[in-house]
C-alpha positions in Angstrom: 4.4 -13.1 -5.4 0.9 -12.9 -3.6 -1.2 -9.7 -5.9 -3.4 -7.8 -3.8 -6.5 -6.4 -5.2 -9.0 -4.3 -2.9 -12.6 -4.4 -3.1 -15.4 -2.2 -2.8 -19.4 -1.9 -3.2 -19.9 0.0 -6.3 -22.9 2.7 -6.5 -24.7 1.6 -9.3 -24.0 -1.6 -8.0 -21.9 -4.8 -8.3 -18.0 -4.9 -7.7 -14.9 -2.7 -8.7 -11.4 -4.1 -7.8 -8.1 -2.9 -8.2 -4.8 -4.3 -7.8 -2.8 -2.7 -5.6 0.7 -1.4 -6.9 -0.5 -2.9 -10.4 -3.2 -1.4 -13.3 -5.1 -3.6 -13.3 -8.6 -3.0 -12.9 -11.8 -4.8 -13.7 -15.4 -4.1 -12.4 -19.1 -7.3 -11.8 -22.6 -7.6 -11.0 -22.2 -10.6 -8.2 -19.2 -12.1 -6.0 -18.0 -14.5 -8.2 -18.6 -12.9 -11.7 -15.9 -10.5 -9.9 -13.7 -13.0 -9.4 -14.2 -14.7 -12.3 -13.2 -11.0 -13.9 -10.2 -10.6 -11.4 -8.2 -14.0 -12.6 -9.2 -13.6 -16.1 -6.9 -10.0 -16.2 -4.6 -10.9 -14.3 -3.7 -13.7 -16.3 -3.9 -10.5 -19.9 -1.6 -8.6 -17.1 0.7 -10.7 -16.9 1.4 -12.7 -19.8 4.7 -14.3 -18.6 4.1 -17.5 -16.9 6.9 -16.4 -14.0 5.4 -13.8 -13.1 2.8 -14.7 -13.0 1.1 -14.1 -9.5 0.7 -16.9 -6.9 -2.3 -15.9 -5.3 -4.8 -13.8 -5.3 -6.1 -11.2 -2.1 -9.5 -9.7 -2.7 -9.5 -7.3 -0.3 -13.3 -6.1 0.8 -13.0 -2.3 2.1 -16.9 -1.0 3.8 -16.8 2.4 4.3 -19.2 3.2 6.6 -20.2 6.7 8.8 -21.7 6.6 12.0 -23.2 9.5 13.5 -21.4 9.7 17.5 -24.1 12.2 19.2 -22.1 14.4 21.9 -23.0 14.3 25.2 
């Protein structure tokens, strides 16, 4: 099983991560701290070793608006 986290930059700085299809959320100031937090909250969420995902994917999403000038 693979667990995918959607990661976004937090407005106040750092990152927020939300697992798709699971009620798992975390946040961190740095990318490495986020990785550590994701591993920790995932292990706490899946208390049964058999249900623990074998892979965790961090999918970074960056929203950007680009104004297009009308010709």
